[in-house]
C-alpha positions in Angstrom: 0.0 0.0 0.0 2.8 2.3 0.9 4.5 1.6 -2.5 1.2 2.6 -4.3 1.1 5.9 -2.4 4.8 6.6 -3.3 4.1 5.9 -7.0 1.1 8.2 -7.0 3.1 10.9 -5.2 5.8 10.6 -7.8 3.3 10.8 -10.6 1.7 13.9 -9.0 5.1 15.5 -8.5 6.0 14.9 -12.1 2.7 16.2 -13.3 3.1 19.3 -11.2 6.7 19.9 -12.4 5.7 19.4 -16.1 2.8 21.8 -15.6 5.1 24.4 -14.2 7.5 23.9 -17.0 4.7 24.2 -19.6 3.4 27.4 -17.9 6.9 28.9 -17.9 7.3 28.0 -21.6 3.9 29.5 -22.3 5.0 32.7 -20.5 8.2 32.8 -22.6 6.2 32.3 -25.8 3.7 35.0 -24.8 6.4 37.4 -23.8 8.0 37.0 -27.3 4.7 38.2 -28.8 4.5 41.3 -26.6 6.4 44.3 -28.0 7.6 47.3 -26.2 5.2 49.4 -24.1 5.5 52.4 -26.4 3.4 50.7 -29.0 0.0 51.5 -27.5 -3.2 51.2 -29.6 -6.5 52.9 -28.9 -8.2 49.5 -29.2 -6.0 47.7 -26.6 -7.3 47.5 -23.0 -6.0 49.9 -20.5 -2.3 49.3 -19.7 -1.9 46.5 -22.2 0.4 46.5 -25.2 -0.5 45.3 -28.6 1.0 41.9 -29.3 3.0 41.5 -32.5 3.8 38.3 -34.4 7.4 37.4 -34.9 8.7 37.7 -38.5 8.0 34.5 -40.4 9.9 33.2 -43.4 8.2 33.8 -46.7 7.2 30.6 -48.5 8.9 29.8 -51.7 7.1 30.7 -54.9 5.7 27.6 -56.6 7.3 26.6 -59.9 4.6 26.4 -62.5 4.8 24.0 -65.4 5.1 26.0 -68.6 2.1 25.5 -70.9 2.9 24.5 -74.5 1.9 26.7 -77.3 -1.4 25.5 -78.7 -2.7 26.4 -82.1 -5.8 28.6 -82.3 -8.4 27.9 -84.9 -10.2 30.6 -86.8 -13.6 31.6 -85.3 -15.4 30.3 -88.3 -13.5 27.0 -88.2 -14.3 26.5 -84.6 -18.0 27.3 -85.0 -18.2 25.0 -88.1 -16.6 22.1 -86.1 -18.9 22.8 -83.2 -22.0 22.8 -85.5 -21.0 19.5 -87.1 -20.4 17.9 -83.7 -23.8 19.1 -82.3 -25.8 18.2 -85.4 -24.1 14.8 -85.5 -25.0 14.3 -81.8 -28.6 15.3 -82.5 -28.7 12.9 -85.4 -27.4 10.0 -83.2 -30.0 10.9 -80.6 -32.8 10.7 -83.2 -31.2 7.4 -84.4 -31.4 6.1 -80.8 -34.9 7.3 -80.2 -36.6 6.3 -83.5 -34.7 3.2 -84.5 -36.6 0.3 -85.9 -35.9 -3.4 -85.8 -35.5 -3.8 -89.6 -33.0 -6.7 -89.2 -35.6 -9.0 -87.8 -37.2 -11.4 -90.3 -40.9 -10.4 -89.7 -40.5 -6.7 -89.0 -41.8 -5.3 -92.3 -39.5 -2.2 -92.0 -37.2 -1.3 -94.9 -35.3 1.5 -93.2 -33.3 1.7 -90.0 -35.4 4.6 -88.7 -39.1 5.1 -88.3 -39.1 8.4 -90.3 -42.9 8.8 -89.9 -42.5 9.3 -86.2 -40.0 12.2 -86.5 -41.5 15.7 -86.5 -40.0 17.6 -89.4 -40.8 21.0 -87.8 -38.9 20.0 -84.7 -35.9 19.0 -86.7 -35.9 22.3 -88.5 -36.2 24.2 -85.2 -33.3 22.2 -83.7 -31.1 23.0 -86.8 -32.0 26.7 -86.7 -31.2 26.9 -82.9 -28.0 25.0 -83.3 -26.8 27.0 -86.3 -27.4 30.5 -85.0 -23.8 31.0 -83.8 -22.4 29.8 -87.1 -24.7 32.2 -89.0 -23.7 35.1 -86.7 -20.0 34.5 -87.2 -20.3 34.1 -91.0 -22.5 37.2 -91.2 -20.1 39.2 -89.2 -17.2 38.1 -91.4 -19.1 39.1 -94.5 -19.8 42.5 -92.9 -16.1 43.0 -92.3 -15.3 42.3 -96.0 -18.2 44.3 -97.5 -18.5 47.4 -95.3 -15.9 50.1 -95.1 -13.7 49.9 -92.1 -14.8 53.3 -90.6 -18.5 52.2 -90.6 -17.6 48.7 -89.3 -15.6 50.2 -86.4 -18.4 52.5 -85.5 -20.9 49.6 -85.4 -18.6 47.4 -83.2 -19.7 48.9 -79.8 -23.3 48.0 -80.7 -22.7 44.5 -82.0 -19.7 43.6 -79.8 -17.3 42.9 -82.6 -14.0 41.4 -81.6 
């Protein structure tokens, strides 16, 4: 029993001494943040000084990977490729939605698509909506070639020519 008390006293003594060491270390750290008393601020409490942080090392600037030079397409070329891609995607969507089973022996279908189910007005509307950017770019390029430069430059703020 006496040995158990001695161990608990030693543990308490070590805990007390480590707590006093940590409090003295905390006091040293806090005192390093406190600057001289002449640096008073109007927002600090009465008689207190404004703490200042020690100077920290600046981090190294990251080294960025240089991007390779990439070719830029003409605006008309980009819009034409975009239009072909989107129209092809819409065509494949129609193919998926309205396909028939023409390969089966008793299907009586001669085509791969059920064309009678496709609304022609919807297809025209989709083509007009998808081609509006291409029409705009081609029209703007024609205006550049046909109109005098002075008139074209004056119209640019209204039509956002770039």
